[in-house]
MARZAMI-282871 format. One record per residue: x, y, z of N, C-alpha, C in turn; residue in one letter; residue number from 0. Coordinates in nm, 2 decimals. Example, Ala and Ser with C-alpha at 12.3 -4.5 7.8 and 13.67 -1.06 7.14 Angstrom:
<pt n_px="1.32" n_py="-0.57" n_pz="0.78" ca_px="1.23" ca_py="-0.45" ca_pz="0.78" c_px="1.32" c_py="-0.33" c_pz="0.78" residuo="a" num="0"/>
<pt n_px="1.28" n_py="-0.22" n_pz="0.71" ca_px="1.37" ca_py="-0.11" ca_pz="0.71" c_px="1.29" c_py="0.00" c_pz="0.79" residuo="s" num="1"/>
***
This chain:
<pt n_px="0.09" n_py="-0.11" n_pz="0.00" ca_px="0.00" ca_py="0.00" ca_pz="0.00" c_px="0.09" c_py="0.12" c_pz="0.00" residuo="m" num="0"/>
<pt n_px="0.06" n_py="0.22" n_pz="-0.09" ca_px="0.14" ca_py="0.34" ca_pz="-0.09" c_px="0.11" c_py="0.44" c_pz="0.02" residuo="t" num="1"/>
<pt n_px="0.19" n_py="0.53" n_pz="0.04" ca_px="0.17" ca_py="0.63" ca_pz="0.15" c_px="0.05" c_py="0.71" c_pz="0.12" residuo="l" num="2"/>
<pt n_px="0.02" n_py="0.75" n_pz="0.00" ca_px="-0.10" ca_py="0.83" ca_pz="-0.03" c_px="-0.22" c_py="0.74" c_pz="0.00" residuo="a" num="3"/>
<pt n_px="-0.22" n_py="0.61" n_pz="-0.03" ca_px="-0.34" ca_py="0.53" ca_pz="0.00" c_px="-0.36" c_py="0.51" c_pz="0.15" residuo="a" num="4"/>
<pt n_px="-0.25" n_py="0.51" n_pz="0.22" ca_px="-0.26" ca_py="0.49" ca_pz="0.37" c_px="-0.32" c_py="0.62" c_pz="0.43" residuo="q" num="5"/>
<pt n_px="-0.28" n_py="0.73" n_pz="0.38" ca_px="-0.33" ca_py="0.86" ca_pz="0.42" c_px="-0.49" c_py="0.88" c_pz="0.40" residuo="i" num="6"/>
<pt n_px="-0.53" n_py="0.83" n_pz="0.28" ca_px="-0.67" ca_py="0.86" ca_pz="0.25" c_px="-0.75" c_py="0.74" c_pz="0.30" residuo="t" num="7"/>
<pt n_px="-0.70" n_py="0.62" n_pz="0.30" ca_px="-0.79" ca_py="0.50" ca_pz="0.34" c_px="-0.76" c_py="0.47" c_pz="0.49" residuo="e" num="8"/>
<pt n_px="-0.65" n_py="0.51" n_pz="0.54" ca_px="-0.61" ca_py="0.46" ca_pz="0.67" c_px="-0.53" c_py="0.34" c_pz="0.66" residuo="g" num="9"/>
<pt n_px="-0.43" n_py="0.32" n_pz="0.75" ca_px="-0.34" ca_py="0.20" ca_pz="0.75" c_px="-0.42" c_py="0.08" c_pz="0.81" residuo="a" num="10"/>
<pt n_px="-0.40" n_py="-0.03" n_pz="0.75" ca_px="-0.47" ca_py="-0.14" ca_pz="0.81" c_px="-0.42" c_py="-0.18" c_pz="0.95" residuo="p" num="11"/>
<pt n_px="-0.51" n_py="-0.22" n_pz="1.03" ca_px="-0.48" ca_py="-0.26" ca_pz="1.17" c_px="-0.40" c_py="-0.39" c_pz="1.16" residuo="a" num="12"/>
<pt n_px="-0.29" n_py="-0.41" n_pz="1.22" ca_px="-0.21" ca_py="-0.52" ca_pz="1.23" c_px="-0.23" c_py="-0.61" c_pz="1.35" residuo="a" num="13"/>
<pt n_px="-0.31" n_py="-0.70" n_pz="1.34" ca_px="-0.32" ca_py="-0.80" ca_pz="1.45" c_px="-0.37" c_py="-0.74" c_pz="1.58" residuo="g" num="14"/>
<pt n_px="-0.29" n_py="-0.76" n_pz="1.69" ca_px="-0.33" ca_py="-0.72" ca_pz="1.82" c_px="-0.31" c_py="-0.56" c_pz="1.83" residuo="a" num="15"/>
<pt n_px="-0.24" n_py="-0.50" n_pz="1.74" ca_px="-0.22" ca_py="-0.35" ca_pz="1.75" c_px="-0.36" c_py="-0.29" c_pz="1.73" residuo="a" num="16"/>
<pt n_px="-0.45" n_py="-0.34" n_pz="1.65" ca_px="-0.58" ca_py="-0.29" ca_pz="1.63" c_px="-0.67" c_py="-0.28" c_pz="1.76" residuo="g" num="17"/>
<pt n_px="-0.63" n_py="-0.37" n_pz="1.85" ca_px="-0.71" ca_py="-0.38" ca_pz="1.98" c_px="-0.65" c_py="-0.29" c_pz="2.08" residuo="l" num="18"/>
<pt n_px="-0.53" n_py="-0.25" n_pz="2.07" ca_px="-0.47" ca_py="-0.17" ca_pz="2.18" c_px="-0.53" c_py="-0.04" c_pz="2.20" residuo="l" num="19"/>
<pt n_px="-0.57" n_py="0.03" n_pz="2.10" ca_px="-0.63" ca_py="0.16" ca_pz="2.12" c_px="-0.77" c_py="0.16" c_pz="2.20" residuo="a" num="20"/>
<pt n_px="-0.86" n_py="0.07" n_pz="2.16" ca_px="-0.98" ca_py="0.05" ca_pz="2.23" c_px="-0.96" c_py="0.00" c_pz="2.37" residuo="p" num="21"/>
<pt n_px="-0.87" n_py="-0.09" n_pz="2.39" ca_px="-0.83" ca_py="-0.14" ca_pz="2.52" c_px="-0.78" c_py="-0.03" c_pz="2.61" residuo="l" num="22"/>
<pt n_px="-0.69" n_py="0.05" n_pz="2.56" ca_px="-0.64" ca_py="0.16" ca_pz="2.63" c_px="-0.74" c_py="0.27" c_pz="2.67" residuo="g" num="23"/>
<pt n_px="-0.83" n_py="0.29" n_pz="2.58" ca_px="-0.94" ca_py="0.39" ca_pz="2.61" c_px="-1.03" c_py="0.33" c_pz="2.72" residuo="r" num="24"/>
<pt n_px="-1.06" n_py="0.21" n_pz="2.72" ca_px="-1.14" ca_py="0.14" ca_pz="2.82" c_px="-1.07" c_py="0.15" c_pz="2.95" residuo="a" num="25"/>
<pt n_px="-0.94" n_py="0.12" n_pz="2.95" ca_px="-0.87" ca_py="0.11" ca_pz="3.08" c_px="-0.87" c_py="0.26" c_pz="3.14" residuo="m" num="26"/>
<pt n_px="-0.84" n_py="0.36" n_pz="3.05" ca_px="-0.83" ca_py="0.50" ca_pz="3.10" c_px="-0.97" c_py="0.54" c_pz="3.15" residuo="l" num="27"/>
<pt n_px="-1.07" n_py="0.50" n_pz="3.08" ca_px="-1.21" ca_py="0.54" ca_pz="3.12" c_px="-1.24" c_py="0.48" c_pz="3.26" residuo="g" num="28"/>
<pt n_px="-1.20" n_py="0.36" n_pz="3.28" ca_px="-1.23" ca_py="0.29" ca_pz="3.41" c_px="-1.16" c_py="0.36" c_pz="3.53" residuo="s" num="29"/>
<pt n_px="-1.05" n_py="0.43" n_pz="3.50" ca_px="-0.99" ca_py="0.51" ca_pz="3.61" c_px="-1.07" c_py="0.62" c_pz="3.64" residuo="l" num="30"/>
<pt n_px="-1.13" n_py="0.69" n_pz="3.55" ca_px="-1.23" ca_py="0.81" ca_pz="3.58" c_px="-1.36" c_py="0.75" c_pz="3.65" residuo="f" num="31"/>
<pt n_px="-1.41" n_py="0.65" n_pz="3.60" ca_px="-1.53" ca_py="0.59" ca_pz="3.65" c_px="-1.51" c_py="0.55" c_pz="3.80" residuo="l" num="32"/>
<pt n_px="-1.40" n_py="0.48" n_pz="3.82" ca_px="-1.38" ca_py="0.44" ca_pz="3.97" c_px="-1.36" c_py="0.56" c_pz="4.05" residuo="i" num="33"/>
<pt n_px="-1.28" n_py="0.66" n_pz="4.00" ca_px="-1.26" ca_py="0.78" ca_pz="4.09" c_px="-1.40" c_py="0.85" c_pz="4.11" residuo="s" num="34"/>
<pt n_px="-1.48" n_py="0.86" n_pz="4.02" ca_px="-1.61" ca_py="0.93" ca_pz="4.04" c_px="-1.71" c_py="0.85" c_pz="4.13" residuo="g" num="35"/>
<pt n_px="-1.71" n_py="0.72" n_pz="4.12" ca_px="-1.79" ca_py="0.64" ca_pz="4.21" c_px="-1.74" c_py="0.64" c_pz="4.36" residuo="v" num="36"/>
<pt n_px="-1.60" n_py="0.66" n_pz="4.37" ca_px="-1.55" ca_py="0.66" ca_pz="4.51" c_px="-1.58" c_py="0.80" c_pz="4.57" residuo="s" num="37"/>
<pt n_px="-1.59" n_py="0.90" n_pz="4.49" ca_px="-1.63" ca_py="1.03" ca_pz="4.54" c_px="-1.77" c_py="1.03" c_pz="4.59" residuo="k" num="38"/>
<pt n_px="-1.86" n_py="0.95" n_pz="4.52" ca_px="-1.99" ca_py="0.94" ca_pz="4.57" c_px="-2.00" c_py="0.87" c_pz="4.71" residuo="i" num="39"/>
<pt n_px="-1.92" n_py="0.77" n_pz="4.73" ca_px="-1.91" ca_py="0.70" ca_pz="4.85" c_px="-1.86" c_py="0.79" c_pz="4.97" residuo="g" num="40"/>
<pt n_px="-1.77" n_py="0.87" n_pz="4.94" ca_px="-1.71" ca_py="0.95" ca_pz="5.04" c_px="-1.74" c_py="1.10" c_pz="5.02" residuo="g" num="41"/>
<pt n_px="-1.86" n_py="1.12" n_pz="5.00" ca_px="-1.90" ca_py="1.26" ca_pz="4.95" c_px="-1.86" c_py="1.37" c_pz="5.05" residuo="y" num="42"/>
<pt n_px="-1.89" n_py="1.35" n_pz="5.18" ca_px="-1.86" ca_py="1.46" ca_pz="5.28" c_px="-1.71" c_py="1.47" c_pz="5.29" residuo="a" num="43"/>
<pt n_px="-1.63" n_py="1.37" n_pz="5.29" ca_px="-1.49" ca_py="1.38" ca_pz="5.30" c_px="-1.43" c_py="1.44" c_pz="5.18" residuo="a" num="44"/>
<pt n_px="-1.47" n_py="1.41" n_pz="5.06" ca_px="-1.43" ca_py="1.47" ca_pz="4.94" c_px="-1.46" c_py="1.62" c_pz="4.93" residuo="t" num="45"/>
<pt n_px="-1.59" n_py="1.65" n_pz="4.97" ca_px="-1.63" ca_py="1.79" ca_pz="4.97" c_px="-1.54" c_py="1.87" c_pz="5.07" residuo="q" num="46"/>
<pt n_px="-1.51" n_py="1.82" n_pz="5.19" ca_px="-1.42" ca_py="1.88" ca_pz="5.28" c_px="-1.28" c_py="1.90" c_pz="5.24" residuo="g" num="47"/>
<pt n_px="-1.23" n_py="1.81" n_pz="5.17" ca_px="-1.10" ca_py="1.81" ca_pz="5.11" c_px="-1.09" c_py="1.92" c_pz="5.00" residuo="y" num="48"/>
<pt n_px="-1.19" n_py="1.92" n_pz="4.92" ca_px="-1.19" ca_py="2.02" ca_pz="4.81" c_px="-1.20" c_py="2.17" c_pz="4.87" residuo="m" num="49"/>
<pt n_px="-1.27" n_py="2.18" n_pz="4.97" ca_px="-1.29" ca_py="2.32" ca_pz="5.04" c_px="-1.15" c_py="2.35" c_pz="5.11" residuo="e" num="50"/>
<pt n_px="-1.09" n_py="2.25" n_pz="5.17" ca_px="-0.96" ca_py="2.28" ca_pz="5.24" c_px="-0.86" c_py="2.32" c_pz="5.14" residuo="a" num="51"/>
<pt n_px="-0.87" n_py="2.27" n_pz="5.01" ca_px="-0.78" ca_py="2.32" ca_pz="4.91" c_px="-0.82" c_py="2.44" c_pz="4.83" residuo="m" num="52"/>
<pt n_px="-0.92" n_py="2.51" n_pz="4.88" ca_px="-0.97" ca_py="2.63" ca_pz="4.81" c_px="-1.06" c_py="2.61" c_pz="4.70" residuo="g" num="53"/>
<pt n_px="-1.11" n_py="2.49" n_pz="4.67" ca_px="-1.21" ca_py="2.47" ca_pz="4.57" c_px="-1.35" c_py="2.46" c_pz="4.62" residuo="v" num="54"/>
<pt n_px="-1.44" n_py="2.54" n_pz="4.58" ca_px="-1.57" ca_py="2.53" ca_pz="4.63" c_px="-1.64" c_py="2.39" c_pz="4.63" residuo="p" num="55"/>
<pt n_px="-1.69" n_py="2.35" n_pz="4.75" ca_px="-1.74" ca_py="2.22" ca_pz="4.76" c_px="-1.87" c_py="2.20" c_pz="4.67" residuo="g" num="56"/>
<pt n_px="-1.93" n_py="2.31" n_pz="4.64" ca_px="-2.05" ca_py="2.30" ca_pz="4.55" c_px="-2.02" c_py="2.24" c_pz="4.42" residuo="a" num="57"/>
<pt n_px="-1.89" n_py="2.24" n_pz="4.37" ca_px="-1.86" ca_py="2.20" ca_pz="4.24" c_px="-1.85" c_py="2.04" c_pz="4.24" residuo="l" num="58"/>
<pt n_px="-1.86" n_py="1.97" n_pz="4.36" ca_px="-1.84" ca_py="1.83" ca_pz="4.37" c_px="-1.95" c_py="1.75" c_pz="4.27" residuo="l" num="59"/>
<pt n_px="-2.08" n_py="1.79" n_pz="4.27" ca_px="-2.17" ca_py="1.72" ca_pz="4.19" c_px="-2.12" c_py="1.73" c_pz="4.04" residuo="p" num="60"/>
<pt n_px="-2.07" n_py="1.84" n_pz="3.99" ca_px="-2.03" ca_py="1.85" ca_pz="3.86" c_px="-1.90" c_py="1.76" c_pz="3.83" residuo="a" num="61"/>
<pt n_px="-1.81" n_py="1.75" n_pz="3.93" ca_px="-1.69" ca_py="1.67" ca_pz="3.91" c_px="-1.73" c_py="1.52" c_pz="3.91" residuo="v" num="62"/>
<pt n_px="-1.83" n_py="1.49" n_pz="3.99" ca_px="-1.88" ca_py="1.35" ca_pz="3.99" c_px="-1.95" c_py="1.32" c_pz="3.85" residuo="i" num="63"/>
<pt n_px="-2.03" n_py="1.41" n_pz="3.81" ca_px="-2.10" ca_py="1.38" ca_pz="3.68" c_px="-1.99" c_py="1.37" c_pz="3.57" residuo="a" num="64"/>
<pt n_px="-1.90" n_py="1.45" n_pz="3.57" ca_px="-1.79" ca_py="1.45" ca_pz="3.46" c_px="-1.72" c_py="1.31" c_pz="3.47" residuo="l" num="65"/>
<pt n_px="-1.68" n_py="1.27" n_pz="3.59" ca_px="-1.60" ca_py="1.15" ca_pz="3.60" c_px="-1.68" c_py="1.03" c_pz="3.57" residuo="e" num="66"/>
<pt n_px="-1.81" n_py="1.03" n_pz="3.60" ca_px="-1.89" ca_py="0.91" ca_pz="3.58" c_px="-1.94" c_py="0.90" c_pz="3.44" residuo="v" num="67"/>
<pt n_px="-1.97" n_py="1.01" n_pz="3.38" ca_px="-2.03" ca_py="1.01" ca_pz="3.25" c_px="-1.94" c_py="1.02" c_pz="3.13" residuo="l" num="68"/>
<pt n_px="-1.82" n_py="1.08" n_pz="3.16" ca_px="-1.72" ca_py="1.10" ca_pz="3.05" c_px="-1.67" c_py="0.95" c_pz="2.99" residuo="a" num="69"/>
<pt n_px="-1.65" n_py="0.86" n_pz="3.08" ca_px="-1.60" ca_py="0.73" ca_pz="3.02" c_px="-1.71" c_py="0.66" c_pz="2.94" residuo="p" num="70"/>
<pt n_px="-1.83" n_py="0.70" n_pz="2.95" ca_px="-1.94" ca_py="0.63" ca_pz="2.87" c_px="-1.94" c_py="0.69" c_pz="2.73" residuo="v" num="71"/>
<pt n_px="-1.91" n_py="0.82" n_pz="2.72" ca_px="-1.91" ca_py="0.89" ca_pz="2.59" c_px="-1.81" c_py="0.84" c_pz="2.49" residuo="a" num="72"/>
***
């Protein structure tokens, strides 16, 4: 396959290499999901830590929503 064909059509996935990108995305997404779920379990502690670091605790629901919903997208 020529370079021009690879650019327009995309390079063919070679064996296991074609599985690495989706597997990596799933593993990275699971880190965010686990972190978001743990924030739900320790809501008061997480909110207190955020406020101690100068971040408004009212942002915690948005942080949880982002960490739980982003891996699904």
